[in-house]
GUKOLLO-64258 format. One record per atom (N, C-alpha, C): x, y, z. Coordinates in pm, whole numbers, plus 50000, padded with zeros to 5 digits. Layout:
N
XYZ/...
This chain:
427
759544740976327/759514742576435/757814739976481/757834732676605/756624726076599/755964736976718/754544735376698/753674747976778/752974740076870/753304724776879/752524720176980/753154719477119/752504724277235/753544726577336/754134709077381/755284713877441/755954701477497/755124690577564/754234692477655/753584683577726/752584687977817/751744681977859/751054684877961/751594678878090/751074680778194/751254674278330/750534659378309/751564648678348/750974638178312/750944628178195/751464637978101/751544631977936/752894623777955/753234613877881/754184605977890/755054607677742/754574618977673/755204619477565/755024610177450/754214598777453/753944594977359/752194592577340/751844602177278/750344602877250/749774599177136/748574595377151/748044592877020/747284604676951/747424607576851/746584618276788/747494634376845/746784644576790/747484661176808/749064657076806/749474653676688/751194651476639/751464642976695/750974633776755/751944620976810/752814615976720/754004612276747/754624602676639/754504588976674/753874584176743/753824571676790/752514567776708/752914552876666/751864546176587/751244538576652/751264537376795/750274529676867/749154541276933/747994539176934/747174545477039/747654545377173/747464554977225/747794555977391/746934545077440/747344542177574/746544534277643/745214540277677/744454535377700/743314539877755/743604543777906/743114559077940/743464565078085/742194559678156/742924554178256/742004548178350/741414562678456/740454564178468/739524576378531/739034565778649/739554571578750/738834566178902/737424569578872/736524560178930/735454561978951/734934569879076/734354581779040/734264587779177/732504586479220/731924583879311/730844583779335/730524596479403/729294601179308/728834615779396/728604616879489/729364627079548/729434630479709/730464620979794/731294615079743/732334608679795/733954615079764/734384612979888/735544624379884/736614614979816/737554621779725/738494615379673/739624612079757/740234603779750/741554604679828/742384618179883/742874617979956/743754629179967/743304642179958/742054645379957/741294654879960/740394658580067/739814669980097/738844670980231/737644671080195/736874673280279/735364668280258/734804672880134/734184664880071/733394669879944/732574679279972/732434689279872/731384701779882/730044695579795/729024701079862/727574698979802/727894700179670/727364688779581/727514692179430/726764702779367/725824707579432/724914718679382/724924729179468/725724729179581/725504740079684/724754739679819/724724746479905/724544741780009/722934741979988/722014732580067/720674732380060/720204721279939/721034718179842/720534706579756/720634696579789/719714687779793/719784671079842/720824664279748/721334656179773/722204646279757/721644641579614/722354632879514/721554627979374/722004614579400/721054604679363/721844588879337/722974590379232/723724580779315/724924576479204/724664571279086/725154572479006/725094564478871/725764549078873/726474546078922/727174532978940/727454531579121/727544518079160/727794518579289/729344514679288/730204513579199/731484509979238/731834498179184/730824488979162/730904472679108/730404473578969/730114482278910/729454483378758/727764481078768/727134480078883/725874475878868/724824488478939/723704487778934/723014498078969/722694509678931/722294518778939/722104530578849/721214530678754/721284538378660/720484540678542/721254531578421/722284523978450/722954519978341/722354502078334/721974499778478/721614487278486/720454483878405/719224492678381/718024488978336/718304492978199/719114501678169/719364500577992/720084486377918/721094484178019/722184473877957/721174459977935/720054460278030/719314448778005/718274446977882/717844457277843/716764459477740/715724459077786/715404462777926/714134461777988/713314473877948/712134472877921/711484487577925/710844493278042/711824505378038/711534511678171/710104514878222/710134511278360/708924510178420/707974500378445/708834488378325/708214477678365/708924463178370/709384462178541/710274452878538/709994439178542/711304435478480/711014422078416/710874420178252/710054434278209/710084431278049/708824422678032/708014425378089/706754415378054/705574421978092/705474436878097/704364443778126/703904444178256/702744453578252/702364451978419/701894441378495/701384431178383/700974418078453/701704405378429/702894410278354/704074397678370/704494394478525/705544383878510/705884376878631/706604391578693/706714391978826/707774400678882/707054415578841/705584417078806/705034430678783/705084438178936/704884451378897/705094458179029/703304459579057/702834469879133/701494474679136/700934480679024/699864473678979/699384484178853/697734481678846/697244487778770/695544486578770/694964474678756/694164469678857/693444459678870/692414453478789/692244439978753/691204439378671/690054446278678/689344444378565/687874451078582/686834442778644/686334446178769/685154434978788/683724435078734/683444423278742/682084418178683/681164426578691/679884429278623/679194441578640/678094434878733/677744438778835/676954435478904/675504435678883/674804428078809/673344427178761/672764429578861/672694421778967/671704424879079/671354435179078/672714441979107/672204458579165/671844471679031/672294462678899/671874472178823/670064470578779/669574459778822/668394457978803/667524464078915/667864464579029/667534465779128/667134483479151/668134490979067/668074504479072/667194508578935/667174498978814/666504502278704/665084501078757/664564488678855/663544486678904/663024498678969/663694502579077/663144514979134/662944530379074/663964529978946/663714543878871/662484540778808/661994530778722/661104527978679/659934531578776/659664524178863/658744527578968/658304537878979/659544546979041/659414560779070/659004571078939/659204567978824/658654574578727/657034570878717/656634559378715/655324554278720/654554560578824/654894561078943/654404567179030/654054583079019/655044588878970/655044603278944/654184607478832/654254598178725/653234599278607/651844597678664/651584588278744/649984583178808/649934596178896/650314602978980/649904610579063/649954623179011/650594626678870/650734639178817/649354639178741/648864628378683/648304623978615/646654627978678/646514619178795/645434620878879/645034635178945/646154645278976/645814658778997/645224669278863/645834662978765/645454669578627/644284666878603/643744654978608/642634651478582/641464656878685/641894653478806/640804656878916/640344674278938/641774682378876/641454696678839/640254701178725/640014689778620/639174694378541/637964691078557/637614680778673/636484679978676/635574690978736/634174694278669/633564706678730/632214700778804/632784705178927/631894700079051/630464710579060/629994713479022/629024722478992/627714718179124/627394707679107/626224703679158/626274699679314/625374704079378/625944704879554/624294697979603/624754685379641/624024676479663/622884679979802/624114684779902/623784691980005/622084700280035/622224708779916/620744712979913/619514707179894/619534694479849/618274685679824/617814680379962/616694684179983/615864681980128/615494666380121/614924661880251/613794653280286/614624640580194/615624637880213/616234626080135/616014610580169/615604602980083/615394587980144/616854581880199/616644573280280/617704566080336/618414559580267/620094556480288/620714552980196/620764537180208/620784529880055/620824515180075/622214509280041/622134499279996/623094490579972/623764493879820/624864495779815/625744497379667/625494513079648/625644517179522/626084531979507/624974533479357/624324545879363/623414549279302/623974564379188/624014561279042/624274574578995/623064576978900/622684592278898/622134599878803/622454602278671/622544597678583/623324603578416/622164610878372/622924624078343/622034628078250/622724634878144/621894635678026/622634637477901/621614653077880/622114665277861/621574676977835/621744683477723/620584689277662/620534697777517/621564708077518/622234710077632/623234722777630/624394726077512/623984736377446/624854741077330/626064747077377/626154751977492/627234759277566/628544756777507/629214763677446/630474764077412/630954757877284/629464758277215/629364754777045/629454763876956/629974766076861/630204774176746/628624772976657/628274783976596/627274780676479/627554770076407/628794766676341/629034757176259/628764742576304/629314742476441/629074729776529/627624725776556/626764735576575/625474733876605/624914730776486/625174734776350/624764731076236/624954717476173/626514716676185/626824699776187/625974689076272/625904697776403/625494682376500/623904682676524/623294693876396/622024689976410/621344693376540/621564703176649/621304706976750/620184716576770/620324725276666/619304738276667/620434748676786/619824759476797/620054771576892/619424777877015/618484764077046/617774767077165/618684774377272/617994783177390/618854787777449/618904781677584/619614783077688/619444772977826/619624759477805/619364750877870/619244733477880/618444726677903/618104716777866/616844707677948/617594693177912/616864682777997/617464673178013/616914666177878/617994659377789/617734649477683/617304634277745/618284629877823/618054615377884/618344615778027/618124606878075/618294604978219/618244589778253/619194584578349/619244571078368/619534571478506/619334558878567/619994554278703/620714542578670/622144542678744/623014536078717/623334530678857/622684515178909/622924512679041/624234497979033/625244503279083/626594493979117/626424486779260/626874475079230/626764466579380/627384453479364/627524444979425/627774431779460/627014421579342/625804424579307/624994415679222/625064419279092/626284428379055/625964430878875/625594444578914/625544452978778/625064466978771/623784467378668/622964473878732/621874476978683/621704492578588/621264494078478/621114504378423/619394506978402/618634519078454/617444518578443/617174535078379/616634534978260/616184547878204/615134552578222/614984564378263/613784570178318/613334579578167/612344577278098/611814585177985/611554598378045/612104608377959/611944623578010/610314626378003/609384620277950/607984622077956/607304613778070/608084609278161/607394602278283/606894615078342/605554607678402/604684617378493/605074615478633/605664626178678/606524626178825/605764638278912/605904641479034/605184650779116/606014661079153/606154672379147/607254680279222/606844684279346/608054677979435/607954682579574/608424692779661/607904693679772/608784707779840/610074706679812/610644716479768/612554715779769/612764732579802/613724731279801/614674742679826/615404748379706/615414763479688/615764766779572/617464766479560/618074757779469/619364758979424/620264772379448/619574784779393/620354794679414/619724804579528/618444806879530/617734813579636/617804808979785/617954795979801/617954787579924/616384789479977/615474791379903/614104795379966/613264781979947/612894777480067/611764766080023/610214768179957/610414760779851/608984760879759/608354748079812/607144750679866/606184741179894/605434732079807/605744720179781/604974714079692/603304712779711/602914713379594/601174714979584/600784703879479/601394694579492/600924681179430/601074684479264/601874693279207/601834697679082/602324686079005/601504679978893/602154666878814/603004675078688/604114674078640/604804673378527/605484663278454/606194668178320/606944653678264/608374658678345/609074644178348/610234641978436/611084656478392/611394658378262/612514666478237/612234682478281/610864684978307/610454698478336/610864698178487/611394690378572/611814695978701/613614700978681/614184695578607/615364700378557/615394713478484/614344717778389/613934731178351/613874742678454/613154735278577/612764744878645/613674749678764/614514743678789/615544743978890/616844734378884/617464731478789/618544727078771/618554710878820/620014707978823/620324693078888/619614690479021/619674699679125/619314697879243/617944693879282/617024701579199/615564696779163/615264686479162/615964682678996/616164667878949/616224655379032/617044658279123/617684647279220/616524648379299/616064658979344/615174659679446/613914651779390/613464655179245/612234649579235/612424635479197/613514627079131/613564614279128/613444607179263/614294613179372/614264604879485/613074602879578/611994615979526/610674615079557/609684603979552/610034603779388/609194597579324/609264584579322/610464578079351/611164565279348/611334559279473/611864569579591/612274562179713/613664557179719/614454559679606/615724553779569/616774566979608/617724566079693/618584579379726/619684577079592/620054589679550/620904591279463/622284597379530/623384588179482/624334590379559/625474601779474/625504597979369/625964607479289/625414613679162/626024623279071/625184631178978/626464634878867/625724627278762/626654629678615/626124636678493/626534647278445/625834652978322/626884656878208/626354654678103/626864657877994/626234661477897/626344674977801/626294683777685/626384674077562/625504680177473/625804678477321/627164678777258/627844687677306/629044690977213/630324680277292/630314680777464/630924672277503/630814658177470/629584649977424/629394638777386/630274635477269/629884644977178/630564640977044/632054640077059/632654651277128/633964651677120/634344639577209/633944631777317/634484619377360/634414606277254/633314610177199/633564596777080/634784599076976/634614611176966/636094610876829/637394610076896/637304614777055/638444613677092/639154598077080/638034590777130/638154574377153/638664569377035/638114576876905/638474569376757/637044563776734/635694567076762/634554561276719/634094548276812/632814549676777/632454535176861/631694526776772/632154511576763/631474500876671/629904497576767/629074498276683/627694498776697/626764488076589/626164477576646/625234468576559/623954476976575/623914484676475/622414491476458/621144479776438/620354475376487/619414465076428/618414471376344/618534484276290/617194487476176/617894499476096/617324502875970/617584509875910/616784524175969/617574532175976/617334547976084/617604560875966/616504569275940/616614581675879/615484588875954/616084602576014/615434612076079/616424625376059/615364634876001/616034646175942/616004655176057/615134651076205/615764659376322/616724658876373/617134646576380/618494645176442/619384644476364/619464643076219/620194640976143/620724623976112/620154616576174/620534604876165/620174598276020/621264589175975/620704581675840/621554571175852/620964560375892/621964546975922/621444534775845/622284527475783/621584512575759/621904501275855/621154489675879/621144479975919/622494475275929/622974472876074/624284464076044/625244470876146/626034465476169/627604470676234/628144481476158/628674491876237/629604502876184/629844507576302/630874517976247/631554524976336/631184542276343/630304545376451/629904559976445/631084569976532/631104582076407/632214591476486/630684601376590/631584612376633/630884619176741/629594622076673/629514631776562/628424634076496/627234625376469/627634613376410/626524604976418/626234597176541/627034593576622/626864591376774/625704601576823/625894610676830/624964621976898/623404618476812/623434617976680/622004617576581/621594605876660/622314594276662/621704580776683/620884579876838/621754588676923/620854587777055/619924596877083/619774607276983/618724616476987/617544611276906/617844603276814/616414601376735/615394592676820/614314595076785/613154592776851/611834593976754/611744601476649/610514602276539/610784592576449/611984585576448/611904575376353/611704560476385/611854561576530/611374548776615/609794547076626/609664533476617/608064528476639/607824528876768/608704528776881/608424533977022/608864547177109/609074555877014/609624566577003/610204567777117/610014577777219/610784576377368/611444567577399/610424557377431/610874542777467/611774536477406/611974536477269/612954529677187/614524537777233/614294550577242/615194559577225/616084557877333/615464555777459/616004551677571/617034537077575/616524529177476/616984517377485/618224517477378/618384526877276/619204530777190/620544538677265/619914546877362/620934557077458/621624543477541/620914537777628/621834525477718/622794519677639/622304510977468/623184504477403/624444509777387/624274523977366/625624534477296/626294536777409/625834539377518/626464544677656/627244531977671/626954519677726/627624508877755/628724505577632/628334506077498/629604504177411/630714513377412/630014525777409/631404533377460/632194536177592/631434529177689/632054528277801/633234516577779/633004506477714/633794492277678/634964498677605/634464510977488/635364513977408/636494523577489/635974529277559/636844537677698/637924528877755/637344516677819/638214509577893/638874500977825/639184498377718/639744490377633/641484493577682/642254483677640/643674485777674/644164491677571/643684494877476/644214499577334/643784519377350/643164522077472/642894533877512/643784538177628/643524527577725/643814532577869/645594532577842/646204520877772/647324521977787/648134528377665/647314536377602/647974546177497/647924560377527/649004564677580/649054580377600/648104591177495/648694586377410/647924594977280/646554592577250/646074584377321/644264582977318/643864585977426/644714582377558/643764584877674/643764598877726/644874606977716/644564618777748/643854627277666/643714624977537/642574633277466/641344630877491/640784617177536/639534613177604/639384615677714/640354618977823/640214620677942/640084638077926/640724643877847/640694655877837/639144664577772/638854653377669/637414657177610/636254653177697/636394642677766/635414640577872/635384647677990/636304647678039/636404657178208/635874670478199/636224675778082/636264692078042/634724694278007/634064686377981/632484683877921/631834678078025/631974670478131/631164669278266/631204677378354/629774675078428/629264684078512/629064671078630/629494673578757/629474662578842/628914670378987/628534660779073/628534669379246/629764668179295/629604676879394/630854680679472/631504670979516/630874659879552/631244646079615/632074635579542/631864636579408/632094629879294/633934631479276/634464617279295/635764618279275/636294610479157/637454609579116/637774602279011/637664585879022/637704581779119/637714567779133/636324565179112/635064572779196/633884569779144/633304573479028/633924582678949/633744581478804/634274567478720/635364564178740/635854551278715/634914542078747/634434538278865/633724528978885/632384526878820/631924540678783/630804542678688/631004537378548/631974543178508/632214535478354/633044520078351/632984513878478/633254502478480/632184493078489/631264499978553/629934492278567/628954493778447/629424504578372/628544507478233/629024496778123/630494493078145/630864486578055/630664471478067/630204466778222/629684455178287/628024452178204/627464461478207/626244461278153/626184457578029/627234459077934/626934455777809/627904445877807/628834440977875/629494426677886/628374413277932/627204419077937/626234408578012/626494401378147/627274411978250/627254413278352/626164421378457/625574427178381/624444434678449/623194433478344/622244443478390/620584443178324/620574459478317/619874459478203/619504470878160/618004469478133/617294482978159/615684480978153/615184496678136/614104500278074/613314511578098/612634509978217/612374523278328/611644520878409/610174515278379/609344507478446/608414500878401/606994509578382/606344509678310/605334518378257/604134511278231/602994516878273/601594509578297/600364515978183/601174527678100/600384537278031/600644548578038/599534554177992/599404571077994/598464576678079/599324589878144/598384595878235/597364603678182/596724607378266/595524617278203/595894628978142/597154630778162/597554643478146/598484643678003/598554626277942/599414625177850/600814623077886/601264621377966/602324617078031/602364605778063/603604596078048/603834579978059/603734577178223/602724570378240/602654565278399/603274554678454/603894553478536/604834545778590/604174530778649/604474521278618/604024510678687/604274510878830/603354516878962/603564514079073/604154506379161/603354490979134/603974480479187/605364475479145/605394477479002/606554472778948/607794480179014/607564494679009/608794503179043/608774502979165/607804498279261/608354497179416/609344485579447/608764473779350/609584461279403/611174462679308/611114470779207/612824475179167/613534483179247/612824490379300/613604502979419/613964492679527/613084485279583/613154475279719/614644468879653/614564460579550/615664453379496/616994459379487/616954472979420/618194481779420/618574484479576/618074490079605/618084492179794/618884482479862/618244468079827/619084459479918/620064452279819/620614458379743/621564455179654/621324437079573/620144437479559/619884422179505/619854419079344/619584408679291/619354407679180/618064412779153/618044420478999/616854427878979/615994417978916/614654414478947/613784404078852/613004409878783/612564424478778/611784433478719/612054437578542/611224434878472/611454438678354/610564451778323/611444459478239/610404475478168/610474474278064/609894481678005/609214482877825/610354483977750/
């Protein structure tokens, strides 16, 4: 007895499988294609396939065997790339645009702006840093009865024997001794103008008259009595202001700026710049200054440089020869500082500026550009664009001091005032 049902509605009794006795498979049943959302014949309106409120979905076929998902799968087309040629192939739809060529003009422009901005910021920062280091301790407004200003600019450059800030070991190494206070060890007038630079050394033993002056600290006026002293005594008596007053009174030349440096600062600048190369014209040995040099070209460090510019007892001309050596060395130092290897090398420039600016004492009106002009002028002297000389000397005064040649001094001062080429020669 068969357990199979006699048939289902629509069966014709000749079924393939399910126990059918027919050897032939049943014909494929044809299912009417019903488009989603389409009402089959004989039925009422189709209900929404997913309930009310659900949007109608697209049909799989359009009734003609075209469209829908099957159309793309059957063609072998890569989904999302119409035509099967990728985004850039024929018939491609919207895709990523080709990468534009670099705008080199724009890049160069903004790079230049960035570099320029960095340079400006660096320059401004360096300027204010350096300006803050200047010790503007000298007030030239305290100097009375001053000569009229002439053409060009006049600097009074002073090397003092100050040991301020030096340790006992440094004093020993630099052979400076331990004297208290400070005195002038060297004095020079540097004139800058349109006819080159002129560097005039003022021997410290020069015979000068102390004029009427106003005390730099007390403000009290001290009347001149015609008293004659060595030039460096003016500095020892009332400092830079009286020294300027004395130089102006005895020469008639107005001093525009004052620059002073001590022993320790001088040596530090030389070491910071990496030493100064100098051609020493003769063997020099001086136990007091510590100098011990052989004739010829050599590079001096800070200790050796200080010994060289202080030496006088080993020289035939004593103080006059020493001033010549000082001029020679300072010009060489200025040339070394102003070289591209120093100016363009921050690892050398900043230590040099730091060592120099920390140890300089200048007047209240002195600016960095004035200081730079002074160095360039000194470099010009050593380069042959200027003149260097000692103040003309006539001989010894009755008190043993060096007597200036008044006629030559007047000619020299007139030429400097008028910014003319100097024709006077010194000792």
